[in-house]
C-alpha positions as CSV (number, residue, x, y, z in Angstrom):
1,M,54.5,-48.2,17.5
2,G,56.9,-49.7,15.1
3,S,60.1,-51.4,16.2
4,S,63.3,-49.9,14.9
5,Q,65.8,-51.7,12.8
6,K,68.9,-52.8,14.6
7,F,72.2,-53.2,12.6
8,E,74.4,-54.8,15.4
9,Q,75.7,-58.2,14.2
10,P,74.7,-61.0,16.7
11,E,77.5,-63.3,17.7
12,S,75.7,-66.2,16.4
13,T,74.9,-64.5,12.9
14,P,77.4,-65.1,10.2
15,Y,79.0,-61.8,8.5
16,H,77.5,-62.7,5.0
17,C,73.9,-62.8,6.5
18,F,74.4,-59.5,8.1
19,E,75.5,-58.2,4.7
20,I,72.3,-59.6,3.1
21,K,70.1,-58.2,5.6
22,N,71.6,-54.7,5.2
23,L,71.3,-55.1,1.4
24,K,67.6,-55.9,1.7
25,I,67.0,-52.7,3.9
26,M,68.9,-50.6,1.5
27,K,66.9,-51.8,-1.4
28,R,63.7,-51.1,0.4
29,F,65.0,-47.5,1.3
30,I,65.8,-47.0,-2.4
31,L,62.4,-48.4,-3.5
32,T,60.6,-46.1,-1.0
33,A,62.5,-43.1,-2.2
34,A,61.8,-44.0,-5.9
35,V,58.0,-44.2,-5.2
36,L,58.1,-40.8,-3.4
37,C,59.7,-39.2,-6.3
38,L,56.8,-40.5,-8.5
39,L,54.2,-39.4,-6.0
40,T,55.5,-35.8,-5.9
41,A,55.5,-34.9,-9.6
42,G,53.7,-31.9,-10.9
43,A,50.2,-31.6,-12.2
44,L,48.6,-30.9,-15.7
45,A,46.1,-28.2,-16.4
46,Q,43.3,-28.3,-19.1
47,Q,40.4,-26.0,-19.6
48,A,37.2,-26.9,-17.8
49,D,33.7,-27.2,-19.2
50,V,30.2,-27.2,-17.9
51,A,28.1,-30.5,-18.7
52,Q,25.0,-30.2,-20.6
53,V,23.8,-33.7,-20.1
54,V,24.5,-36.7,-17.9
55,V,24.2,-40.2,-19.3
56,H,24.2,-43.3,-17.2
57,Y,25.4,-46.8,-18.4
58,K,25.7,-50.3,-17.4
59,F,29.3,-51.3,-18.4
60,I,29.6,-55.1,-19.0
61,H,33.0,-56.6,-19.9
62,L,33.7,-60.2,-20.3
63,R,37.3,-60.0,-19.0
64,D,37.9,-63.8,-18.5
65,T,36.7,-66.0,-21.3
66,N,36.9,-68.9,-19.1
67,N,34.2,-67.6,-16.7
68,P,31.5,-66.2,-19.1
69,A,28.7,-66.5,-16.4
70,H,30.4,-63.7,-14.4
71,P,31.4,-60.8,-16.5
72,F,32.8,-57.7,-14.9
73,T,30.0,-55.0,-14.5
74,K,30.0,-51.4,-13.2
75,D,27.7,-48.5,-13.1
76,M,29.2,-45.7,-15.1
77,V,28.3,-42.1,-15.9
78,L,29.1,-39.7,-18.7
79,L,29.2,-35.9,-18.3
80,A,29.3,-34.3,-21.6
81,G,29.7,-30.7,-22.5
82,K,30.4,-28.7,-25.8
83,R,34.2,-28.9,-25.3
84,A,34.8,-31.7,-23.1
85,S,33.5,-34.9,-21.5
86,V,34.4,-37.2,-18.6
87,Y,33.4,-41.0,-18.3
88,K,33.8,-42.5,-14.8
89,L,32.3,-44.6,-12.1
90,T,29.0,-43.6,-10.8
91,P,29.7,-41.6,-7.5
92,R,29.0,-43.4,-4.4
93,P,28.3,-41.9,-0.8
94,V,31.6,-41.9,1.4
95,T,31.4,-44.0,4.5
96,G,33.6,-43.9,7.5
97,E,36.0,-41.3,8.9
98,Q,38.5,-39.7,6.6
99,H,41.9,-38.4,7.9
100,P,42.4,-34.8,6.8
101,A,45.9,-35.6,5.6
102,L,44.7,-38.4,3.3
103,P,43.2,-37.9,-0.1
104,P,39.5,-38.9,-0.6
105,A,39.2,-42.5,-1.8
106,K,38.8,-42.9,-5.5
107,F,38.5,-46.0,-7.7
108,G,38.6,-47.0,-11.3
109,T,39.8,-45.1,-14.5
110,E,38.3,-41.8,-15.5
111,Y,38.4,-40.8,-19.2
112,Y,38.7,-37.1,-19.8
113,L,38.2,-36.0,-23.6
114,F,38.8,-32.4,-24.6
115,T,37.3,-32.4,-28.0
116,A,38.2,-28.9,-29.0
117,E,41.8,-29.4,-28.1
118,K,41.9,-33.1,-29.4
119,K,43.4,-34.2,-26.1
120,M,42.8,-37.1,-23.7
121,I,43.9,-37.6,-20.2
122,R,43.2,-40.5,-18.0
123,I,42.9,-40.4,-14.2
124,E,44.2,-43.5,-12.7
125,S,43.9,-44.1,-8.9
126,L,46.4,-46.1,-6.7
127,F,45.5,-44.5,-3.2
128,Y,46.5,-41.1,-4.8
129,S,45.3,-39.9,-8.3
130,Y,47.5,-39.8,-11.3
131,Q,47.0,-37.7,-14.6
132,I,48.3,-39.7,-17.6
133,P,48.2,-38.2,-21.1
134,D,46.6,-40.6,-23.7
135,V,46.2,-40.5,-27.5
136,F,43.0,-38.7,-28.5
137,P,40.9,-41.4,-30.1
138,V,39.9,-40.8,-33.7
139,I,37.4,-43.3,-35.0
140,D,36.2,-43.8,-38.6
141,W,32.5,-44.2,-38.1
142,H,30.2,-45.4,-40.8
143,I,26.6,-44.0,-40.2
144,T,23.8,-46.0,-41.4
145,E,20.1,-45.5,-41.9
146,D,19.0,-47.9,-39.2
147,T,17.2,-46.2,-36.3
148,A,15.9,-47.2,-32.9
149,T,14.5,-45.9,-29.6
150,K,16.7,-46.1,-26.5
151,G,15.0,-44.9,-23.4
152,G,12.6,-42.6,-25.2
153,L,15.5,-41.1,-27.3
154,H,15.5,-41.4,-31.1
155,C,18.8,-42.8,-32.0
156,Q,20.7,-43.7,-35.3
157,K,23.2,-46.6,-35.8
158,A,26.9,-46.4,-36.7
159,T,29.5,-48.9,-36.9
160,A,33.4,-48.8,-36.6
161,H,36.4,-51.0,-36.0
162,F,38.3,-49.6,-33.1
163,K,41.0,-51.0,-30.7
164,G,40.7,-54.5,-32.2
165,R,37.0,-54.8,-32.0
166,N,34.0,-54.2,-34.3
167,Y,31.7,-51.8,-32.6
168,T,28.0,-50.9,-33.1
169,A,27.0,-47.5,-31.5
170,W,23.6,-45.9,-31.2
171,F,23.8,-42.1,-31.0
172,S,21.0,-39.5,-30.5
173,P,21.1,-36.6,-33.1
174,N,18.8,-34.7,-30.6
175,L,21.7,-34.5,-28.3
176,P,24.3,-33.0,-30.6
177,L,27.4,-33.4,-28.6
178,H,30.4,-35.6,-29.8
179,A,30.8,-37.6,-26.6
180,G,30.3,-41.2,-25.6
181,P,31.4,-43.8,-23.1
182,W,35.1,-44.8,-22.7
183,K,37.0,-43.6,-25.6
184,L,34.1,-43.8,-28.1
185,N,33.3,-40.4,-29.5
186,G,33.1,-38.4,-32.8
187,L,29.5,-38.9,-34.0
188,P,27.1,-36.1,-34.5
189,G,25.2,-36.9,-31.2
190,I,25.9,-38.5,-27.9
191,I,26.6,-42.2,-27.9
192,V,23.8,-43.7,-25.7
193,E,24.6,-47.3,-26.1
194,A,27.5,-49.3,-27.8
195,Y,28.7,-52.9,-27.9
196,D,31.3,-55.1,-29.9
197,A,30.3,-57.8,-32.4
198,K,30.6,-60.6,-29.7
199,R,28.9,-58.5,-26.9
200,E,32.1,-59.0,-24.8
201,V,32.2,-55.2,-24.2
202,Q,28.9,-53.4,-23.7
203,F,27.9,-49.9,-22.7
204,I,24.1,-50.3,-22.1
205,F,22.0,-47.1,-21.8
206,A,20.7,-46.8,-18.2
207,G,19.2,-43.4,-18.0
208,L,19.6,-39.7,-18.8
209,D,19.7,-36.6,-16.5
210,K,19.8,-33.0,-17.2
211,A,23.1,-31.5,-16.0
212,T,23.1,-29.0,-13.1
213,S,25.7,-26.2,-12.5
214,A,27.5,-28.5,-10.2
215,D,28.3,-30.9,-13.0
216,V,31.6,-29.3,-14.2
217,I,34.1,-31.2,-16.3
218,K,37.3,-30.3,-14.7
219,L,40.6,-32.4,-14.1
220,P,41.0,-33.1,-10.4
221,N,44.3,-32.2,-8.6
222,A,46.5,-35.2,-9.3
223,T,50.2,-36.2,-9.9
224,K,51.5,-35.9,-13.4
225,S,52.7,-39.4,-14.5
226,T,53.1,-41.5,-17.5
227,D,51.9,-45.1,-18.5
228,A,55.5,-46.4,-17.6
229,Q,55.7,-44.7,-14.3
230,F,52.2,-45.8,-13.3
231,E,52.9,-49.4,-14.2
232,R,56.1,-49.3,-12.0
233,L,53.9,-47.9,-9.1
234,T,51.4,-50.6,-9.7
235,E,54.2,-53.3,-9.8
236,T,55.8,-51.9,-6.5
237,S,52.4,-52.1,-4.7
238,R,52.0,-55.7,-5.7
239,K,55.5,-56.9,-5.2
240,D,56.6,-54.9,-2.0
241,P,53.4,-53.6,-0.4
242,D,55.2,-52.7,2.7
243,A,57.7,-50.4,0.9
244,F,54.8,-48.7,-1.0
245,A,52.8,-48.2,2.2
246,R,55.7,-46.6,3.8
247,A,56.1,-44.2,1.0
248,L,52.4,-43.3,1.1
249,T,52.6,-42.7,4.9
250,I,55.4,-40.3,4.4
251,Q,53.7,-38.5,1.5
252,A,50.6,-38.1,4.0
253,G,52.9,-36.5,6.5
254,G,53.2,-39.5,8.9
255,V,56.3,-41.4,10.3
256,P,56.0,-45.1,9.3
257,G,55.1,-47.2,12.5
258,K,55.3,-44.2,14.7
259,S,53.0,-41.1,14.3
260,G,50.7,-39.3,11.9
261,P,48.4,-41.0,9.5
262,Q,49.4,-44.8,8.9
263,I,48.7,-46.6,5.6
264,D,48.5,-50.4,5.5
265,M,48.5,-52.0,2.1
266,K,46.6,-55.3,1.7
267,P,46.6,-55.9,-2.2
268,A,43.9,-58.0,-3.5
269,P,44.7,-60.8,-5.9
270,A,44.9,-59.4,-9.5
271,P,41.8,-60.2,-11.6
272,I,42.1,-62.7,-14.6
273,I,41.9,-60.7,-17.7
274,N,42.6,-62.8,-20.8
275,N,40.2,-60.6,-22.9
276,P,41.2,-57.0,-22.5
277,I,39.0,-54.2,-23.8
278,E,41.6,-53.2,-26.3
279,L,42.9,-56.1,-28.5
280,P,45.9,-56.1,-30.7
281,E,45.1,-55.5,-34.2
282,K,45.4,-58.5,-36.5
283,K,48.1,-58.4,-39.2
């Protein structure tokens, strides 16, 4: 049970302190309302596709150059079809009870590429999911004569400069789909492995599965947003987690501190990233 705010001025409290207190409450109210506006926007629609192949990767990223012994690593998966692909975290079993009014937990960024339409959409997660349109990546690949075998797959080498880094990619002509991990795409075969020249960003091949009828590439239900809006939400969750939690509680149908599902925000410290995956181009 949450305690209600009292606006009576105690005799021992100076009037200007009372004004400041009310100003803070008003700012929090406005902030909560602003967050709710961003949470309740419409959703995007895009044509679904059926995956033909599922590729697994070990993603390795040296995000902090001052700590080279501990790069960021994640198990990732690519679902690739003729018209679309999605690159995301490898799904994990859900543990614990889930309140029916709350969305299923999701983590990490998902990259949806719709090749036929030359469109790209990111799914970002901050308790709820957000659809953010992005620029479809067009990469100027140079295909070489070099070949190699990756996990039993015959692969050919290609190189390109993309997002501030020089990449080497190994693609399989025997899997003639134009998809790859992250934003890498556009080769005459699936990219099964890729890395930059300094090996600071690596997508290491970790296995191949045949897709099933359940492997559908379809955008999830999510709130339409933009990079600027999502950045404001992220900043709010860091700077005022209480206001953000109140907005999420209201969105889930609860009354903050009283009834319904209650959401408590305990933000983790931001990771140190002095070497982002996308680097500015040198002039």
